[in-house]
C-alpha positions as CSV (number, residue, x, y, z in Angstrom):
1,M,88.4,108.3,144.3
2,T,85.2,107.8,142.4
3,E,86.5,110.1,139.6
4,T,89.8,108.3,139.5
5,R,88.2,104.9,139.3
6,S,85.9,106.0,136.4
7,A,88.8,107.4,134.3
8,A,88.9,104.4,132.0
9,R,85.1,104.3,131.7
10,L,85.0,108.0,130.9
11,L,87.6,107.5,128.2
12,L,85.9,104.5,126.6
13,A,82.7,106.6,126.5
14,L,84.5,108.8,123.8
15,P,83.6,107.2,120.4
16,D,86.8,108.3,118.7
17,F,89.0,107.0,121.4
18,R,87.2,103.6,121.3
19,H,87.9,103.5,117.6
20,Y,91.5,104.4,118.2
21,I,92.0,101.6,120.7
22,L,90.2,99.1,118.5
23,V,92.4,100.0,115.6
24,R,95.5,99.6,117.6
25,F,94.4,96.1,118.9
26,I,93.2,94.8,115.5
27,A,96.2,96.1,113.5
28,S,98.7,94.9,116.1
29,L,97.0,91.5,116.2
30,G,97.2,91.2,112.5
31,Y,100.8,92.2,112.3
32,L,101.9,89.8,115.0
33,M,100.0,86.9,113.4
34,V,101.7,87.8,110.1
35,T,105.2,87.6,111.7
36,V,104.4,84.0,112.7
37,A,103.2,83.0,109.2
38,V,106.0,84.7,107.4
39,G,108.6,82.9,109.5
40,W,107.1,79.5,108.8
41,H,106.7,80.5,105.1
42,I,110.3,81.5,104.6
43,Y,111.7,78.5,106.6
44,D,109.5,76.1,104.6
45,L,111.0,77.4,101.4
46,T,114.7,77.6,102.4
47,R,115.3,75.6,105.6
48,R,118.0,78.1,106.4
49,P,117.8,79.9,109.8
50,L,119.9,82.8,108.4
51,D,117.0,83.6,106.1
52,L,114.8,84.3,109.2
53,G,117.4,86.8,110.3
54,Y,117.2,88.5,106.9
55,A,113.4,88.8,107.4
56,G,114.0,90.8,110.6
57,L,116.7,92.9,108.9
58,V,114.6,94.0,105.9
59,Q,111.9,95.2,108.3
60,F,114.4,97.0,110.5
61,L,116.2,98.9,107.8
62,P,113.3,101.1,106.8
63,A,113.2,102.4,110.4
64,V,116.8,103.5,110.1
65,V,116.2,105.2,106.7
66,L,112.7,106.6,106.9
67,T,111.8,107.3,110.6
68,L,112.8,111.0,110.7
69,Y,111.1,111.7,107.4
70,A,108.0,109.8,108.6
71,G,107.9,112.1,111.6
72,Q,108.0,115.2,109.3
73,V,105.2,113.8,107.2
74,A,103.1,113.3,110.4
75,D,103.5,117.0,111.2
76,R,102.3,118.1,107.8
77,M,99.4,115.8,107.0
78,S,96.3,114.5,108.7
79,R,97.5,111.7,110.9
80,R,94.3,109.7,110.2
81,A,95.0,110.0,106.4
82,I,98.5,108.7,106.9
83,L,97.3,105.7,108.9
84,V,94.6,104.9,106.3
85,I,97.3,104.9,103.6
86,C,99.6,102.7,105.7
87,L,96.8,100.2,106.5
88,V,95.8,99.9,102.8
89,A,99.5,99.3,101.9
90,Q,99.8,96.6,104.5
91,T,96.5,95.0,103.4
92,L,97.8,94.8,99.8
93,A,101.2,93.6,100.9
94,I,99.7,90.7,102.8
95,L,97.5,89.8,99.8
96,V,100.7,89.6,97.8
97,L,102.1,87.2,100.4
98,L,98.9,85.2,100.1
99,Y,99.3,85.0,96.3
100,L,103.0,83.9,96.6
101,L,101.9,81.1,98.9
102,V,99.0,79.8,97.0
103,S,100.8,80.1,93.6
104,G,103.6,77.9,94.9
105,A,106.3,80.5,94.3
106,T,109.7,79.1,95.5
107,A,111.8,82.3,95.4
108,V,112.3,84.0,98.7
109,W,113.3,87.4,97.5
110,P,109.7,88.5,96.7
111,I,108.8,87.9,100.3
112,Y,111.6,90.2,101.4
113,V,110.3,92.9,99.1
114,V,106.9,92.6,100.7
115,L,108.4,92.8,104.1
116,V,110.2,96.0,103.2
117,V,106.8,97.4,102.3
118,L,105.3,96.2,105.6
119,G,108.2,97.6,107.5
120,S,108.0,101.0,105.7
121,A,104.3,101.3,106.4
122,R,104.9,100.6,110.1
123,V,107.6,103.4,110.1
124,F,105.1,105.9,108.7
125,A,102.3,104.7,110.9
126,A,104.2,104.9,114.2
127,P,104.7,108.7,114.6
128,A,101.2,109.4,113.1
129,F,99.5,107.0,115.5
130,S,101.3,108.4,118.6
131,A,100.8,112.0,117.6
132,M,97.1,111.4,117.0
133,L,96.2,110.3,120.5
134,P,96.4,113.7,122.2
135,K,93.9,115.0,119.8
136,L,91.3,112.5,120.8
137,V,91.2,112.8,124.7
138,P,91.2,115.7,127.2
139,E,94.7,116.5,128.5
140,E,93.7,115.6,132.1
141,R,92.9,112.0,130.9
142,F,95.9,111.5,128.7
143,G,97.8,109.3,131.2
144,P,95.0,106.7,131.5
145,A,94.6,106.9,127.7
146,V,98.2,106.0,127.2
147,A,97.8,103.1,129.6
148,L,94.7,101.8,127.8
149,S,96.5,102.1,124.4
150,S,99.6,100.3,125.7
151,T,97.3,97.6,127.1
152,A,95.7,97.1,123.7
153,W,99.2,96.5,122.3
154,Q,100.2,94.2,125.1
155,T,97.0,92.1,124.7
156,A,97.7,91.8,121.0
157,T,101.3,90.8,121.9
158,I,99.9,87.9,124.0
159,A,97.2,86.8,121.6
160,G,98.8,87.4,118.2
161,P,101.6,84.9,118.0
162,A,99.5,82.2,119.8
163,L,96.6,82.8,117.5
164,G,98.8,82.9,114.4
165,G,100.4,79.6,115.4
166,V,97.0,77.9,116.0
167,L,95.5,79.1,112.7
168,F,98.7,78.1,110.8
169,A,97.6,74.5,111.5
170,F,94.9,75.1,108.9
171,G,97.4,76.5,106.4
172,G,99.4,79.7,105.9
173,A,96.8,80.9,103.4
174,V,94.3,81.0,106.2
175,V,96.5,83.2,108.4
176,Y,97.4,85.6,105.5
177,G,93.7,85.9,104.5
178,I,92.6,86.7,108.1
179,C,95.4,89.2,108.6
180,A,94.5,91.0,105.4
181,G,91.0,91.2,106.6
182,L,92.1,92.5,110.0
183,F,94.1,95.3,108.4
184,A,91.3,96.2,106.1
185,L,88.9,96.3,109.0
186,S,91.3,98.6,110.9
187,G,91.2,101.0,108.0
188,L,87.4,101.1,108.1
189,V,87.3,101.6,111.9
190,L,89.9,104.4,111.6
191,M,87.8,106.2,109.0
192,A,85.0,106.4,111.6
193,I,87.1,108.8,113.7
194,R,85.6,112.3,113.3
195,T,88.0,114.4,115.3
196,S,90.3,116.4,113.2
197,T,93.8,114.9,113.3
198,A,95.5,117.5,111.2
199,P,98.6,119.0,113.0
200,T,98.2,122.6,114.2
201,G,100.9,125.3,113.7
202,V,102.3,123.6,110.6
203,S,105.6,125.1,109.6
204,D,106.1,126.2,106.0
205,R,109.9,125.5,106.2
206,H,111.6,122.7,104.5
207,G,115.1,121.3,104.3
208,L,117.4,119.3,106.5
209,S,116.9,121.6,109.6
210,E,113.2,121.0,109.5
211,L,113.7,117.3,109.1
212,L,116.0,117.2,112.1
213,A,113.8,119.5,114.2
214,G,112.5,116.6,116.3
215,V,116.1,115.7,117.2
216,S,116.9,119.3,118.1
217,F,113.8,119.7,120.1
218,V,114.5,116.6,122.2
219,R,118.1,117.7,122.8
220,A,116.9,121.1,124.0
221,Q,114.3,119.6,126.5
222,P,116.1,117.9,129.4
223,M,113.0,116.1,130.7
224,I,112.1,114.6,127.4
225,L,115.8,113.7,126.6
226,G,116.1,112.2,130.1
227,A,112.9,110.1,129.8
228,L,113.9,108.7,126.4
229,S,117.5,108.1,127.4
230,L,116.5,106.4,130.6
231,D,114.4,103.9,128.7
232,L,117.0,103.5,125.9
233,F,119.8,102.5,128.3
234,A,117.7,100.5,130.7
235,V,116.3,98.3,128.0
236,F,119.7,98.1,126.2
237,L,121.3,96.7,129.4
238,G,118.4,94.7,130.7
239,G,117.3,92.9,127.5
240,A,117.4,89.4,129.1
241,T,114.3,88.3,127.2
242,A,116.5,87.7,124.2
243,L,118.1,84.8,126.1
244,L,114.7,83.1,126.9
245,P,115.3,80.2,124.5
246,I,118.5,79.3,126.4
247,F,116.8,79.6,129.8
248,A,113.9,77.4,128.6
249,R,116.1,74.7,127.1
250,D,119.2,74.5,129.2
251,I,118.5,76.1,132.6
252,L,114.8,75.7,133.4
253,E,114.4,72.7,131.1
254,V,110.8,73.4,130.2
255,G,110.9,72.9,126.4
256,P,109.0,74.9,123.7
257,T,105.8,75.0,125.7
258,G,107.6,76.6,128.6
259,L,109.3,79.0,126.2
260,G,106.0,80.2,125.0
261,I,104.8,80.8,128.6
262,L,108.0,82.7,129.4
263,R,107.6,84.8,126.3
264,S,104.1,85.7,127.2
265,A,104.8,86.5,130.8
266,P,106.1,90.1,130.4
267,A,103.2,91.0,128.2
268,V,100.7,89.6,130.7
269,G,102.3,91.7,133.5
270,A,102.3,94.8,131.3
271,A,98.7,94.3,130.3
272,L,97.6,93.9,133.9
273,I,99.4,97.0,135.1
274,G,98.2,98.9,132.1
275,L,94.6,98.1,133.0
276,W,95.3,99.1,136.6
277,L,96.8,102.5,135.6
278,A,93.9,103.1,133.3
279,R,91.5,102.6,136.3
280,F,93.8,104.3,138.9
281,P,95.9,106.9,137.1
282,L,99.2,108.1,138.6
283,E,98.2,111.1,140.7
284,R,101.4,112.3,142.2
285,H,105.2,111.8,142.1
286,A,105.1,110.6,138.4
287,G,108.9,111.2,137.9
288,L,109.9,109.1,141.0
289,K,107.5,106.4,140.0
290,M,109.0,106.2,136.5
291,Y,112.5,105.8,138.0
292,G,111.0,103.3,140.5
293,G,109.5,101.3,137.6
294,V,112.9,101.0,135.9
295,A,114.6,100.0,139.2
296,V,112.0,97.2,139.7
297,F,112.6,96.2,136.1
298,G,116.3,95.8,137.0
299,V,115.6,93.8,140.2
300,A,113.1,91.5,138.4
301,T,115.7,90.9,135.7
302,I,118.2,89.8,138.4
303,V,115.7,87.5,140.0
304,F,114.9,86.0,136.6
305,G,118.6,85.5,135.8
306,L,119.3,83.7,139.1
307,S,116.1,81.6,139.2
308,T,116.1,77.9,138.6
309,N,112.4,77.5,139.3
310,F,110.0,77.9,136.4
311,L,107.2,79.5,138.4
312,L,109.5,82.0,140.0
313,S,110.9,82.8,136.5
314,V,107.4,83.4,135.1
315,V,106.5,85.7,138.0
316,A,109.8,87.6,137.7
317,L,109.1,88.2,134.0
318,A,105.6,89.3,134.7
319,V,106.9,91.8,137.3
320,L,109.5,92.9,134.8
321,G,106.8,93.6,132.2
322,G,104.5,95.4,134.7
323,A,107.3,97.6,135.9
324,D,108.2,98.5,132.4
325,M,104.6,99.5,131.7
326,V,104.8,102.1,134.6
327,S,107.8,103.6,132.9
328,V,106.2,103.5,129.5
329,V,103.0,105.3,130.6
330,V,104.9,108.1,132.4
331,R,107.4,108.5,129.5
332,Q,104.8,108.6,126.7
333,T,102.5,110.9,128.6
334,L,105.3,113.2,129.5
335,V,106.8,113.4,126.0
336,Q,103.4,113.9,124.3
337,L,102.2,116.6,126.8
338,L,105.4,118.6,126.7
339,T,105.6,118.5,122.9
340,P,103.6,121.1,120.8
341,D,101.2,119.6,118.4
342,S,103.2,120.9,115.4
343,M,106.2,118.8,116.6
344,R,104.5,115.7,117.8
345,G,105.1,113.7,114.7
346,R,108.8,114.4,114.6
347,V,109.3,113.9,118.3
348,S,107.3,110.6,118.1
349,A,109.7,109.5,115.3
350,V,112.7,110.2,117.6
351,N,110.9,108.2,120.3
352,F,110.4,105.4,117.8
353,L,114.1,105.4,117.0
354,F,115.1,105.4,120.7
355,I,112.7,102.5,121.6
356,G,113.3,100.5,118.5
357,G,117.1,100.9,118.8
358,S,117.0,99.9,122.5
359,N,115.1,96.7,121.8
360,E,117.3,95.7,118.8
361,L,120.6,96.7,120.4
362,G,119.5,95.2,123.8
363,E,119.0,91.8,122.2
364,F,122.5,92.1,120.6
365,E,124.1,93.2,123.9
366,S,122.5,90.3,125.8
367,G,123.8,87.8,123.2
368,V,127.3,89.2,123.2
369,T,127.4,89.3,127.1
370,A,126.1,85.8,127.3
371,A,128.8,84.6,124.9
372,W,131.5,86.3,127.0
373,F,130.4,85.6,130.5
374,G,127.6,83.0,130.3
375,T,123.8,83.2,130.2
376,V,123.1,83.7,133.9
377,P,125.8,86.3,134.5
378,A,124.6,88.2,131.4
379,A,121.1,88.4,132.7
380,V,122.2,89.5,136.2
381,L,124.7,92.0,134.9
382,G,121.9,93.5,132.7
383,G,119.6,93.9,135.7
384,V,122.4,95.5,137.7
385,G,123.1,97.8,134.8
386,S,119.5,98.9,134.7
387,I,119.6,99.9,138.4
388,L,122.8,101.8,137.8
389,V,121.2,103.6,135.0
390,V,118.4,104.7,137.3
391,L,120.9,106.1,139.8
392,F,122.9,107.9,137.1
393,F,119.9,109.5,135.4
394,G,118.3,110.4,138.7
395,W,121.4,112.5,139.3
396,K,121.8,113.8,135.8
397,F,118.2,114.8,135.2
398,P,116.9,116.1,138.6
399,G,114.0,117.9,136.9
400,L,112.7,114.7,135.6
401,R,112.9,113.1,139.0
402,R,110.8,116.0,140.5
403,V,107.9,115.7,138.0
404,D,104.8,115.5,140.1
405,R,101.4,115.6,138.4
406,L,101.4,114.7,134.7
407,S,98.2,116.5,134.3
408,D,100.0,119.8,135.1
409,L,102.4,119.4,132.1
410,R,102.0,121.8,129.2
411,P,103.7,122.0,125.8
412,V,107.0,123.9,125.8
413,S,107.9,126.4,123.2
414,H,110.6,125.6,120.6
415,P,112.6,127.9,118.4
416,Q,112.0,127.8,114.7
417,P,114.9,126.5,112.7
């Protein structure tokens, strides 16, 4: 028990891991603050809500076009070097946004160009960052490391938008300037990591088959495919958080302040469970606990959809976020430990596509279902769908259900293309 409780402390005693966590928190905080400032910046210029939608679109498109290539790059270069380049690019992009703002430029298209650069940098950074973590910690501590890393992200998710909104009261230039400083600081902290982050067993093959090797690998590994698919379909069907503005205004009647609390609740629940899992790692029955996390996610979604009490809704959303964190920790640990280091970049890219796609498509699905059946039925149906997904995937991927100790997992071999 003493060893279990000290897992987080032992991890944080590793200098390179501390730097890694700090980079994730600072860079995430900066990015989430920028999203607030850019939204206000664009709307101040055009007063057209559709232009805000375009802002999201131009950041999403690079993921569709570049993700698989970004994964291949992460399996050929030092992951730290890739991240440094991405952070420098993001710093310069934000400085361009700062210039556009202070110069009084009224055209919106340059902002979209900058957002494409930011989105592209995120695409290249995501697989490199994920593939880097197993290099920095012992295999037996990888689960708690994932929990701490995810907690850093969730904490930034809570603080970033709120801090960006508060600082925007002093002007958008203040937000842009601070965010540029945060990205630059992230790059400096990242350069302090001494562990080699170059991939091992790099293939000298090129071409389309090598580019798609991550997809082929995932398809050939039932446990990895099952874990990614479970998350994809559960989030796709249970994306009720996209409907929060409607719940806040028309059902719970709590206004913008209440909407902010509702939006923060899942991240708060996820951060708390992440800290718990870092201190008390999952020792046994990891597969069943992942399925259980998704099932609780579905039940909490149903409770939220039916609730007309603000406090109950907040609690349901916090439980939803915490349950999702259990699934996230098991999935990310399982995928990284089963994947050979030479493939981690490309498999992380596939993971990024699955998760990004589930979030984006889940919001779309919730909107369409709400338009067809109403807001409350859409949320309830989404929760029921998540539970049905658990039952289906538990039957379809029995090996995933029987995963016991994550620390016993080892990389599986893969055929060369």
